[in-house]
Residue frames relative to the residue before (quaternion, step in Angstrom):
aa qw qx qy qz dx dy dz
M 1.0000 0.0000 0.0000 0.0000 0.00 0.00 0.00
E 0.1355 -0.7871 0.5992 0.0546 3.52 -0.94 0.83
F 0.2466 -0.7367 0.6137 0.1411 3.66 -1.23 0.53
T 0.4758 -0.7027 0.4800 0.2224 3.38 -1.14 1.08
W 0.7686 0.2073 -0.0616 0.6021 3.38 1.29 -0.86
P 0.0645 -0.8672 0.4891 0.0682 3.64 0.67 0.99
V 0.5947 0.6120 -0.3876 0.3486 3.57 1.07 -0.62
M 0.6219 0.5475 -0.3904 0.4014 3.58 1.17 -0.27
L 0.5236 0.6500 -0.4009 0.3775 3.51 1.29 -0.14
W 0.4577 0.6510 -0.4419 0.4141 3.56 1.35 -0.24
G 0.6117 0.5893 -0.3681 0.3783 3.57 0.94 -0.56
L 0.4761 0.6337 -0.4142 0.4475 3.64 1.36 -0.25
L 0.6115 0.5776 -0.3883 0.3764 3.63 0.90 -0.66
L 0.5974 0.6015 -0.3230 0.4206 3.59 1.31 -0.52
L 0.5197 0.6790 -0.3762 0.3568 3.53 1.30 -0.66
P 0.6543 0.5105 -0.3295 0.4502 3.66 0.73 -0.89
A 0.6460 0.5224 -0.3046 0.4658 3.49 1.01 -0.93
F 0.6320 0.5247 -0.3174 0.4738 3.63 0.92 -0.79
V 0.6717 0.5190 -0.2739 0.4522 3.49 0.90 -0.98
G 0.6667 0.4755 -0.3047 0.4864 3.51 1.02 -0.93
W 0.5992 0.5907 -0.3364 0.4230 3.58 0.99 -0.69
Y 0.6603 0.5369 -0.2502 0.4618 3.37 1.17 -1.20
V 0.6922 0.5013 -0.2719 0.4423 3.58 0.91 -1.03
L 0.6473 0.4692 -0.3296 0.5023 3.56 0.99 -0.78
G 0.6481 0.4943 -0.3680 0.4475 3.75 0.88 -0.64
V 0.6245 0.5104 -0.3554 0.4724 3.58 0.93 -0.61
R 0.6500 0.5157 -0.3138 0.4616 3.58 0.80 -0.84
K 0.6400 0.5165 -0.3202 0.4702 3.60 0.82 -0.89
A 0.6963 0.5170 -0.2698 0.4185 3.49 0.83 -1.12
R 0.6523 0.5293 -0.2674 0.4720 3.47 1.17 -0.83
R 0.6602 0.4878 -0.2993 0.4865 3.54 1.06 -0.72
R 0.6047 0.5653 -0.3198 0.4610 3.58 1.12 -0.73
A 0.7188 0.4401 -0.2644 0.4687 3.45 0.86 -1.08
A 0.6941 0.4665 -0.3098 0.4523 3.58 0.92 -0.63
G 0.5952 0.5834 -0.3484 0.4291 3.51 1.16 -0.55
R 0.6570 0.5289 -0.3576 0.4010 3.57 0.92 -0.54
F 0.7599 0.3363 -0.2387 0.5025 3.56 1.19 -0.24
A 0.8425 0.0938 -0.0441 0.5287 3.65 0.88 -0.33
E 0.2103 -0.7576 0.5991 0.1515 3.53 -1.21 0.41
G 0.8116 0.3073 -0.1815 0.4625 3.58 -1.33 0.06
P 0.8715 -0.0721 0.0457 0.4830 3.64 -1.06 -0.86
L 0.6492 0.5072 -0.3584 0.4391 3.55 1.04 -0.76
F 0.5865 0.5863 -0.3796 0.4100 3.58 0.99 -0.63
A 0.6903 0.4866 -0.3064 0.4391 3.62 0.80 -0.93
Q 0.6362 0.5328 -0.3344 0.4467 3.55 1.14 -0.76
L 0.6647 0.4894 -0.2929 0.4825 3.60 1.07 -0.78
A 0.6321 0.5579 -0.3256 0.4281 3.55 0.99 -0.68
T 0.7236 0.3960 -0.2526 0.5057 3.58 1.07 -0.84
S 0.6877 0.4800 -0.3244 0.4376 3.68 1.05 -0.30
M 0.4595 0.6646 -0.4834 0.3370 3.63 1.21 0.23
P 0.7391 -0.4211 0.2508 0.4621 3.71 -1.26 0.38
G 0.5154 -0.6891 0.4470 0.2445 3.65 -1.08 0.69
L 0.8348 -0.2427 0.1708 0.4637 3.41 -1.26 -0.63
R 0.4851 0.7096 -0.4249 0.2839 3.61 1.18 -0.37
R 0.7083 0.4783 -0.2927 0.4287 3.48 0.96 -0.83
H 0.6150 0.5260 -0.3438 0.4763 3.64 1.24 -0.15
V 0.4714 0.6852 -0.4710 0.2940 3.70 1.12 -0.22
S 0.6290 0.5527 -0.3449 0.4243 3.60 0.87 -0.77
M 0.6840 0.4646 -0.2936 0.4797 3.60 0.80 -1.01
A 0.6616 0.5172 -0.3316 0.4299 3.61 0.93 -0.72
L 0.6231 0.4974 -0.3352 0.5019 3.52 1.21 -0.50
Y 0.5912 0.5671 -0.3555 0.4499 3.58 1.17 -0.66
F 0.6693 0.5304 -0.2881 0.4333 3.49 0.96 -0.99
V 0.6231 0.5359 -0.3259 0.4673 3.53 1.06 -0.81
A 0.6483 0.5469 -0.2956 0.4395 3.42 0.97 -1.15
L 0.6430 0.5143 -0.3213 0.4678 3.62 1.08 -0.76
A 0.6354 0.5099 -0.3244 0.4806 3.54 1.02 -0.72
L 0.6498 0.5046 -0.3329 0.4607 3.60 0.93 -0.68
L 0.6413 0.5434 -0.3113 0.4434 3.56 1.03 -0.84
L 0.5948 0.5518 -0.3058 0.4982 3.55 1.22 -0.86
G 0.6364 0.5535 -0.2724 0.4631 3.52 0.99 -1.01
A 0.6699 0.5189 -0.2649 0.4602 3.53 0.99 -0.99
V 0.6319 0.5278 -0.3150 0.4721 3.55 1.05 -0.93
S 0.6355 0.5400 -0.3117 0.4554 3.61 1.14 -0.74
R 0.3315 -0.7561 0.4960 0.2691 3.74 1.30 -0.20
P 0.0318 -0.8142 0.5793 -0.0232 3.69 0.27 1.14
V 0.1129 -0.7801 0.6151 0.0184 3.55 -1.14 0.80
M 0.1194 0.8065 -0.5735 0.0804 3.53 -0.79 0.87
G 0.5900 -0.5975 0.4422 0.3151 3.50 -1.26 0.49
L 0.0265 0.8141 -0.5784 0.0441 3.56 -0.59 1.15
P 0.3944 -0.7098 0.4738 0.3408 3.62 -0.87 0.60
M 0.1628 -0.8137 0.5580 0.0102 3.46 -0.92 1.22
P 0.4482 -0.6742 0.4987 0.3097 3.68 -0.89 0.58
V 0.0765 0.7978 -0.5960 0.0488 3.56 -0.71 0.85
N 0.4901 -0.6268 0.5292 0.2949 3.45 -1.33 0.62
K 0.2993 -0.8154 0.4668 0.1665 3.57 -0.42 1.17
A 0.4302 0.7156 -0.4646 0.2951 3.64 1.18 -0.01
V 0.0896 -0.7919 0.6039 -0.0123 3.59 -1.04 0.92
V 0.0189 -0.7780 0.6279 0.0130 3.49 -1.14 0.90
V 0.1882 -0.7601 0.6133 0.1036 3.43 -1.10 0.83
L 0.3160 -0.7154 0.6008 0.1653 3.59 -0.87 1.02
A 0.0337 -0.7860 0.6151 0.0513 3.62 -0.87 0.92
V 0.0796 -0.8441 0.5301 -0.0152 3.54 -0.19 1.24
D 0.4143 -0.6917 0.5544 0.2063 3.59 -0.93 1.12
T 0.0108 0.8084 -0.5886 -0.0022 3.60 -0.72 1.06
S 0.3168 0.7764 -0.5006 0.2151 3.62 1.20 0.61
G 0.7021 -0.4796 0.2926 0.4375 3.55 -1.25 0.29
S 0.5897 0.5710 -0.3943 0.4132 3.71 1.02 -0.63
M 0.6229 0.5535 -0.3802 0.4013 3.74 1.03 -0.40
V 0.5423 0.5657 -0.4624 0.4149 3.66 1.16 0.20
A 0.4177 0.7136 -0.4847 0.2852 3.61 1.15 -0.07
P 0.3771 -0.7897 0.4493 0.1798 3.54 -0.89 1.06
D 0.3820 0.7514 -0.4796 0.2439 3.63 1.30 0.29
L 0.6952 0.2658 -0.2360 0.6248 3.60 1.26 -0.10
P 0.2295 -0.8456 0.4537 0.1625 3.58 0.38 1.24
P 0.5238 -0.2192 -0.8228 -0.0236 1.44 -2.02 1.49
S 0.7918 -0.0438 0.0344 0.6082 3.56 1.31 -0.39
R 0.6583 -0.5386 0.3501 0.3925 3.45 -1.27 0.46
L 0.6253 0.5362 -0.3315 0.4600 3.60 1.18 -0.74
E 0.6614 0.4803 -0.3350 0.4686 3.60 0.88 -0.74
A 0.6107 0.5286 -0.3463 0.4772 3.60 1.07 -0.77
A 0.6537 0.5182 -0.3047 0.4597 3.62 0.97 -0.71
K 0.6532 0.5252 -0.2916 0.4610 3.45 1.04 -0.87
A 0.6523 0.5009 -0.3108 0.4765 3.53 1.12 -0.87
A 0.6278 0.5231 -0.3325 0.4708 3.64 0.94 -0.73
A 0.6296 0.5332 -0.3138 0.4699 3.59 1.02 -0.87
R 0.6763 0.4697 -0.3047 0.4788 3.62 0.88 -0.96
A 0.6511 0.5355 -0.3173 0.4344 3.52 0.95 -0.82
F 0.6031 0.5412 -0.3399 0.4772 3.67 1.07 -0.65
V 0.6672 0.4998 -0.2888 0.4707 3.56 0.89 -1.06
D 0.6623 0.4897 -0.3345 0.4579 3.68 1.00 -0.71
V 0.7201 0.4000 -0.2884 0.4882 3.69 0.97 -0.69
F 0.5722 0.5706 -0.4137 0.4193 3.66 1.17 -0.16
P 0.4987 -0.6765 0.4631 0.2812 3.58 -0.79 1.21
Q 0.5397 -0.5825 0.4879 0.3625 3.69 -1.23 0.42
G 0.6121 0.5281 -0.4297 0.4023 3.44 -1.13 0.73
P 0.7421 0.3416 -0.2459 0.5217 3.68 0.39 -1.11
R 0.4882 -0.6905 0.4753 0.2427 3.48 -1.28 0.68
I 0.1263 -0.7677 0.6249 0.0651 3.53 -1.21 0.68
G 0.0570 -0.7800 0.6194 0.0683 3.67 -0.94 0.72
L 0.2840 -0.7605 0.5684 0.1336 3.49 -1.38 0.15
V 0.0403 -0.7722 0.6340 -0.0122 3.44 -1.00 1.02
S 0.0874 -0.7458 0.6526 0.1014 3.58 -0.94 0.71
F 0.1179 -0.7704 0.6265 0.0045 3.52 -1.29 0.83
S 0.1680 0.7070 -0.6858 0.0390 3.46 -1.32 0.68
T 0.7592 0.0877 -0.0364 0.6439 3.74 0.03 -1.12
Y 0.7746 0.1548 -0.0295 0.6125 3.50 0.94 -1.02
A 0.3123 -0.7013 0.5921 0.2449 3.42 -1.40 0.25
T 0.1170 -0.8117 0.5722 0.0011 3.59 -0.91 1.04
L 0.3867 -0.6736 0.5800 0.2456 3.49 -1.01 0.82
M 0.2135 -0.8488 0.4706 0.1115 3.63 -0.28 0.99
I 0.7452 -0.1490 0.0702 0.6462 3.33 1.41 -0.67
A 0.4516 -0.7072 0.4619 0.2873 3.61 -0.74 1.14
P 0.6432 -0.5107 0.3731 0.4316 3.57 -1.15 0.32
T 0.0671 0.7830 -0.6015 0.1436 3.41 -0.96 1.19
P 0.5227 -0.6465 0.4722 0.2930 3.43 -1.26 0.54
D 0.5284 0.6212 -0.3657 0.4486 3.56 1.45 -0.15
H 0.1374 -0.8529 0.4989 0.0698 3.54 0.23 1.15
E 0.5738 0.5466 -0.3755 0.4805 3.60 1.19 -0.50
A 0.6091 0.5287 -0.3625 0.4671 3.69 0.88 -0.57
V 0.6623 0.4872 -0.3364 0.4592 3.60 0.92 -0.81
K 0.6573 0.4970 -0.3280 0.4620 3.65 0.94 -0.71
Q 0.5988 0.5400 -0.3568 0.4718 3.58 1.10 -0.63
A 0.6852 0.4707 -0.2932 0.4722 3.62 0.98 -0.88
I 0.5530 0.5561 -0.3938 0.4795 3.71 1.16 -0.54
A 0.6635 0.5503 -0.3308 0.3841 3.55 0.77 -0.89
T 0.6917 0.5195 -0.2648 0.4262 3.61 1.12 -0.74
L 0.4620 0.7097 -0.4164 0.3310 3.58 1.37 -0.15
K 0.0207 0.7983 -0.5982 0.0672 3.50 -0.92 1.02
P 0.5645 -0.6243 0.4023 0.3601 3.60 -1.06 0.71
Q 0.1931 -0.7740 0.5985 0.0735 3.53 -1.15 0.91
E 0.7503 -0.3830 0.2825 0.4590 3.65 -0.79 -0.98
A 0.8716 0.0716 -0.0027 0.4850 3.51 -0.63 -1.29
T 0.3692 -0.7072 0.5410 0.2663 3.68 -1.31 -0.25
A 0.0088 -0.7802 0.6219 -0.0667 3.49 -0.66 1.24
I 0.1517 -0.8328 0.5305 0.0445 3.50 0.30 1.43
G 0.6588 0.5191 -0.3302 0.4330 3.61 0.92 -0.91
D 0.6336 0.4999 -0.3465 0.4782 3.64 1.02 -0.66
G 0.6061 0.5562 -0.3542 0.4449 3.56 0.96 -0.65
I 0.6582 0.4941 -0.3155 0.4723 3.61 0.97 -0.95
V 0.6945 0.4887 -0.3152 0.4236 3.57 0.83 -0.93
I 0.6751 0.4904 -0.3246 0.4454 3.60 0.87 -0.77
A 0.6035 0.5366 -0.3299 0.4889 3.59 1.32 -0.62
L 0.6312 0.4887 -0.3387 0.4979 3.62 1.04 -0.63
K 0.6506 0.5003 -0.3531 0.4491 3.67 0.85 -0.68
A 0.6302 0.5393 -0.3368 0.4456 3.66 1.13 -0.55
L 0.6100 0.5896 -0.3446 0.4020 3.58 1.14 -0.62
P 0.4833 -0.6683 0.4730 0.3100 3.73 -0.89 0.90
G 0.8121 0.2492 -0.2083 0.4848 3.51 -1.22 0.86
R 0.6380 0.4960 -0.3664 0.4612 3.78 1.07 -0.01
S 0.1807 -0.7662 0.6144 0.0527 3.38 -0.88 1.21
V 0.1436 0.8136 -0.5457 0.1398 3.73 -0.34 1.18
E 0.2320 -0.7633 0.5895 0.1264 3.42 -0.95 0.91
L 0.4147 -0.7216 0.5030 0.2332 3.57 -0.72 1.06
P 0.4054 -0.7070 0.5280 0.2389 3.60 -0.58 1.16
D 0.5605 -0.5966 0.4484 0.3589 3.59 -1.18 0.58
A 0.1386 0.7826 -0.5932 0.1283 3.61 -0.86 0.84
Q 0.3027 -0.7565 0.5623 0.1410 3.50 -0.90 1.09
P 0.3707 -0.7587 0.4813 0.2352 3.58 -0.57 1.07
G 0.3967 -0.7337 0.4803 0.2714 3.49 1.03 -0.63
P 0.5989 -0.6149 0.3849 0.3391 3.61 -1.21 0.25
F 0.2290 0.8171 -0.4975 0.1799 3.42 0.70 1.20
G 0.7256 -0.4228 0.2509 0.4815 3.59 1.11 0.13
P 0.7792 -0.3696 0.2048 0.4629 3.61 -1.26 -0.12
A 0.5692 -0.5653 0.4682 0.3705 3.50 -1.35 0.41
Q 0.6563 -0.4800 0.3933 0.4292 3.54 -1.41 0.13
P 0.6008 -0.5400 0.4099 0.4237 3.61 -1.17 0.26
P 0.7007 -0.4877 0.3340 0.3996 3.63 -1.21 0.39
A 0.4975 -0.6590 0.4408 0.3521 3.52 -0.88 0.62
L 0.4926 -0.6174 0.5200 0.3253 3.48 -1.24 0.51
Q 0.4181 -0.7069 0.5106 0.2547 3.58 -1.05 0.68
P 0.4728 -0.6442 0.4956 0.3405 3.66 -0.82 0.81
P 0.5958 -0.5358 0.4264 0.4197 3.65 -1.19 0.43
S 0.6421 -0.5547 0.3858 0.3620 3.59 -1.21 0.76
G 0.7824 0.3586 -0.2365 0.4509 3.53 -1.09 0.63
L 0.5913 0.5452 -0.3688 0.4659 3.64 1.33 -0.16
P 0.6129 -0.5803 0.3817 0.3767 3.54 -1.25 0.75
S 0.5429 -0.6193 0.4902 0.2855 3.43 -1.33 0.74
P 0.5232 -0.6152 0.4475 0.3840 3.74 -1.07 0.58
S 0.6801 0.4635 -0.3060 0.4785 3.63 1.04 -0.53
S 0.1231 0.7830 -0.5998 0.1098 3.58 -0.45 1.14
P 0.6140 -0.5799 0.3801 0.3772 3.48 -1.25 0.47
P 0.5604 -0.5998 0.4265 0.3798 3.49 -1.06 0.57
A 0.2532 -0.7567 0.5871 0.1364 3.62 -1.12 0.83
R 0.6088 -0.4951 0.4539 0.4222 3.56 -1.33 0.30
P 0.6248 -0.5612 0.3752 0.3922 3.54 -1.06 0.60
D 0.6726 0.5046 -0.3164 0.4392 3.59 0.90 -0.80
D 0.6947 0.4710 -0.2675 0.4733 3.64 1.21 -0.49
L 0.4636 0.7108 -0.4425 0.2898 3.53 1.22 0.01
S 0.4145 -0.7148 0.4993 0.2607 3.61 -0.76 0.95
P 0.5544 -0.5766 0.4183 0.4303 3.74 -0.93 0.51
A 0.0404 0.7959 -0.5985 0.0820 3.54 -0.96 0.96
A 0.0300 -0.7820 0.6225 -0.0059 3.52 -1.16 0.66
I 0.2040 -0.7124 0.6405 0.2015 3.59 -1.33 0.34
I 0.2006 -0.7405 0.6294 0.1237 3.47 -1.06 0.85
L 0.1825 -0.8159 0.5484 0.0194 3.58 -0.40 1.32
L 0.0032 0.7957 -0.6055 0.0104 3.66 -0.64 1.02
S 0.2587 0.7463 -0.5506 0.2702 3.51 -0.44 1.33
D 0.4686 -0.6289 0.5289 0.3244 3.52 -1.46 0.07
G 0.5374 -0.6941 0.3562 0.3202 3.51 1.33 0.30
G 0.5395 0.6226 -0.4211 0.3793 3.64 1.14 0.22
N 0.0405 -0.8385 0.5434 -0.0077 3.56 0.15 1.26
N 0.1144 0.8069 -0.5762 0.0625 3.71 -0.86 0.79
A 0.7821 0.2446 -0.2027 0.5362 3.62 1.07 0.47
G 0.7867 0.3858 -0.2564 0.4080 3.55 -1.39 0.25
T 0.8119 -0.2972 0.2143 0.4545 3.46 -1.25 -0.58
D 0.6170 -0.5408 0.4411 0.3637 3.58 -1.20 0.66
P 0.4303 -0.7204 0.4798 0.2564 3.69 -0.50 1.07
L 0.6808 0.4840 -0.2922 0.4657 3.61 0.86 -0.84
K 0.5956 0.5229 -0.3495 0.4997 3.63 1.03 -0.58
A 0.6630 0.4798 -0.3031 0.4882 3.66 0.97 -0.95
A 0.6593 0.5193 -0.3278 0.4339 3.61 0.99 -0.63
I 0.6197 0.5258 -0.3049 0.4965 3.53 1.22 -0.58
L 0.6053 0.5207 -0.3325 0.5019 3.47 1.17 -0.61
A 0.6096 0.5596 -0.3299 0.4543 3.58 1.00 -0.82
K 0.6617 0.5245 -0.2914 0.4496 3.50 0.83 -1.11
S 0.6526 0.5184 -0.3330 0.4410 3.67 0.95 -0.89
Q 0.7030 0.4601 -0.2413 0.4856 3.53 1.24 -0.65
K 0.4880 -0.7006 0.4013 0.3317 3.53 1.32 0.18
V 0.4866 0.6278 -0.4317 0.4275 3.54 1.17 0.90
K 0.2775 -0.7391 0.5990 0.1339 3.42 -0.85 1.12
I 0.1802 -0.7755 0.5957 0.1060 3.54 -1.17 0.66
Y 0.1653 -0.7842 0.5975 0.0264 3.43 -0.68 1.28
T 0.0770 -0.8444 0.5296 0.0257 3.59 -0.45 1.21
I 0.2277 -0.7437 0.6245 0.0713 3.51 -1.12 0.99
G 0.2580 -0.7795 0.5566 0.1267 3.57 -0.75 1.14
L 0.0807 -0.8100 0.5808 0.0095 3.48 -0.78 0.98
G 0.5695 0.5271 -0.4298 0.4616 3.51 -0.30 1.34
T 0.4256 -0.6786 0.5238 0.2897 3.58 -1.38 -0.07
Q 0.6755 -0.5259 0.3638 0.3671 3.45 -1.13 0.67
G 0.7742 0.3302 -0.1705 0.5124 3.62 -0.62 0.90
G 0.4436 -0.6836 0.4374 0.3802 3.56 1.31 -0.47
S 0.3848 -0.7085 0.5504 0.2167 3.54 -1.37 -0.22
V 0.1769 -0.7604 0.6171 0.0983 3.44 -1.20 0.82
F 0.1465 0.8010 -0.5680 0.1196 3.60 -0.77 0.96
S 0.5092 -0.6530 0.4548 0.3278 3.44 -1.16 0.32
F 0.0323 -0.8124 0.5767 -0.0800 3.56 -0.76 1.13
Q 0.8145 -0.0992 0.0272 0.5710 3.65 -0.49 1.17
G 0.7715 -0.4100 0.2095 0.4391 3.60 0.80 0.92
Q 0.7163 0.4049 -0.2327 0.5185 3.51 1.27 -0.09
M 0.4472 -0.6381 0.5529 0.2951 3.68 -1.17 0.61
V 0.1174 -0.8004 0.5868 -0.0345 3.45 -0.74 1.25
F 0.2179 -0.7345 0.6234 0.1566 3.65 -0.96 0.83
V 0.0456 -0.7827 0.6204 0.0198 3.57 -0.75 0.91
P 0.2800 -0.8007 0.4995 0.1758 3.72 -0.45 1.11
F 0.2368 -0.7147 0.6290 0.1935 3.56 -1.41 0.20
D 0.0881 -0.8191 0.5666 -0.0126 3.57 -0.52 1.09
P 0.0488 -0.8149 0.5758 0.0445 3.66 0.07 1.10
T 0.4820 0.6789 -0.4250 0.3552 3.59 1.25 -0.43
L 0.6525 0.5110 -0.3061 0.4684 3.67 0.78 -1.00
L 0.6979 0.5015 -0.2639 0.4380 3.53 0.75 -1.13
Q 0.6558 0.4918 -0.3152 0.4781 3.54 1.12 -0.70
Q 0.6323 0.5281 -0.3070 0.4765 3.60 1.10 -0.65
I 0.6149 0.5213 -0.3378 0.4858 3.60 1.07 -0.62
A 0.6795 0.4930 -0.2820 0.4644 3.54 0.86 -0.96
A 0.6733 0.4979 -0.2879 0.4646 3.52 0.91 -0.92
T 0.6217 0.5647 -0.3487 0.4159 3.61 0.99 -0.76
T 0.7623 0.3442 -0.1458 0.5284 3.59 1.04 -1.00
D 0.5288 -0.6253 0.4395 0.3690 3.68 1.08 0.29
G 0.4604 0.6617 -0.4842 0.3402 3.57 0.96 0.46
K 0.4297 -0.6524 0.5334 0.3245 3.59 -1.25 -0.61
F 0.3364 -0.6845 0.6214 0.1792 3.50 -1.36 0.53
F 0.0563 -0.7586 0.6484 0.0298 3.55 -1.04 1.04
Y 0.2201 -0.7171 0.6352 0.1839 3.49 -1.14 0.54
S 0.8342 -0.0879 0.0085 0.5444 3.57 -0.79 1.17
S 0.0902 -0.8794 0.4641 0.0557 3.54 0.74 1.09
T 0.3030 -0.7297 0.5756 0.2108 3.54 -1.31 0.59
T 0.7326 -0.3883 0.3167 0.4606 3.53 -1.31 -0.02
Q 0.6345 0.5408 -0.3086 0.4579 3.55 1.01 -0.90
D 0.6502 0.5157 -0.3452 0.4384 3.55 0.93 -0.75
L 0.6315 0.5355 -0.3229 0.4584 3.56 1.02 -1.00
R 0.6432 0.5094 -0.3260 0.4696 3.62 0.89 -0.91
Q 0.6334 0.5382 -0.3466 0.4349 3.71 0.91 -0.81
I 0.5917 0.5694 -0.3397 0.4586 3.58 1.12 -0.74
Y 0.6752 0.4536 -0.3107 0.4918 3.57 0.78 -0.95
R 0.6340 0.5181 -0.3641 0.4439 3.74 0.80 -0.79
D 0.6831 0.4994 -0.2982 0.4416 3.56 0.94 -0.94
L 0.6162 0.5832 -0.3494 0.3977 3.58 1.13 -0.63
G 0.3160 -0.7791 0.4813 0.2481 3.58 1.12 -0.62
R 0.3548 -0.7199 0.5603 0.2045 3.44 -1.43 0.12
V 0.0302 -0.7418 0.6696 0.0221 3.53 -1.01 0.89
I 0.1933 -0.7830 0.5710 0.1530 3.69 -0.53 0.98
G 0.0414 -0.7732 0.6328 -0.0021 3.49 -0.99 0.90
W 0.3936 -0.6892 0.5367 0.2864 3.59 -1.32 -0.21
E 0.0328 -0.7471 0.6639 -0.0007 3.53 -1.05 0.93
T 0.4010 -0.6912 0.5504 0.2417 3.41 -1.28 0.68
R 0.0248 -0.8132 0.5790 -0.0533 3.59 -0.55 1.18
K 0.4734 -0.6270 0.5400 0.3018 3.60 -1.10 0.76
T 0.0324 0.7993 -0.5915 0.1015 3.43 -0.81 1.23
E 0.4193 -0.7059 0.4962 0.2824 3.58 -0.92 0.79
V 0.1493 -0.8287 0.5387 0.0293 3.59 -0.69 1.09
S 0.1699 0.7955 -0.5550 0.1739 3.51 1.07 0.72
S 0.6252 0.5581 -0.3474 0.4206 3.60 0.89 -0.84
M 0.6593 0.4990 -0.3404 0.4478 3.55 0.89 -0.73
F 0.6373 0.5179 -0.3403 0.4580 3.58 0.95 -0.64
V 0.6474 0.5184 -0.2978 0.4727 3.50 1.00 -0.86
G 0.6621 0.5118 -0.2991 0.4585 3.56 1.01 -0.94
G 0.6660 0.4959 -0.3019 0.4684 3.64 1.10 -0.75
A 0.5846 0.5547 -0.3444 0.4815 3.48 1.25 -0.65
G 0.6771 0.5154 -0.2835 0.4421 3.54 0.75 -1.02
L 0.6657 0.5066 -0.3039 0.4559 3.50 0.98 -0.91
L 0.6393 0.5181 -0.3049 0.4795 3.64 1.01 -0.81
L 0.6547 0.5205 -0.3213 0.4441 3.56 0.94 -0.73
L 0.6060 0.5446 -0.3034 0.4941 3.53 1.20 -0.91
V 0.6808 0.4829 -0.3013 0.4610 3.62 0.67 -1.06
G 0.6689 0.5232 -0.2984 0.4357 3.55 0.83 -0.98
G 0.6447 0.4943 -0.3314 0.4798 3.63 1.00 -0.87
V 0.6450 0.5552 -0.3087 0.4247 3.70 0.98 -0.94
I 0.6627 0.5192 -0.2591 0.4734 3.42 1.03 -1.00
S 0.6675 0.4831 -0.3091 0.4749 3.57 0.93 -0.88
L 0.6237 0.5216 -0.3400 0.4726 3.65 0.99 -0.70
V 0.6991 0.4844 -0.2640 0.4548 3.53 0.73 -1.01
W 0.7738 0.3335 -0.2160 0.4933 3.69 0.61 -0.96
A 0.7939 0.2786 -0.1533 0.5182 3.76 0.88 -0.67
G 0.4559 -0.6942 0.4781 0.2858 3.60 1.04 -0.26
R 0.7862 0.2144 -0.1567 0.5580 3.57 1.19 0.13
L 0.5105 -0.5903 0.4914 0.3866 3.59 -1.28 -0.02
P 0.5978 -0.5712 0.4002 0.3951 3.66 -1.09 0.54
């Protein structure tokens, strides 16, 4: 057990003084009462024949209650087993150069970010969400975490890069899922420009993305939501990565971002054609028993969560237990008061 404000525990040093004050007070009261009726040998006999320890039970309970209250003020924290939904989702967002196409205003990337934020908003609190971005390289932006606000902040940092390595994005997303043991196939990114920005670190105390492999029956429900225009041109074969995901019991839900026939727009003074390939995204989803969505709606995102399912497990989490201390102190005060009324006909 730990204490947020341990300095308040110094107050416990006053308890022996209170106990000593109470003992001295009781002795003086007994001597005064006995002295009114007897002196000498008769006084000692009367003093030892008075009621025993029973009359001190109430005060003992009060002193213990005071100790608990001092403990509560110190804000104790302890690890308690808490039920959690073990479902995990990783959002894999295409940040390649083609995602600047404006056919989904203001751009495909902004549409992807909006869809990713919408999923985080409809996802209940508790299950973990992670974020991977991929272009020439795939990067774990934030490991799966129950801190959904941190995920939305990471989504806001996504910016367009260069090529498109959908397969690498799937593999890095798999590696981030708990219990999955995945080896990244060798792949040459090629001279497509700078790497992705450094990954954001998950909040302290959250589970690491690298976890020991679990038995197939123990794997928690997991899914990857892949947001892309489907134009793969670098890295690992996406369909091989999809087969790898299926072997790890991970469904991939793909969301197509683009317009049928592709888009033509002016970029840096030149007319550029950017294709949209829903076929590849449909194949990835079908390979893993997932689903393909075109320009997903909120209802589609909710359906993904319902398909994912719920598996309740237990995790030890640090929890403040001041209320338990206060409740225990209140119970002791109540019991002490009742005992005093029943045995002595009054409160101390």
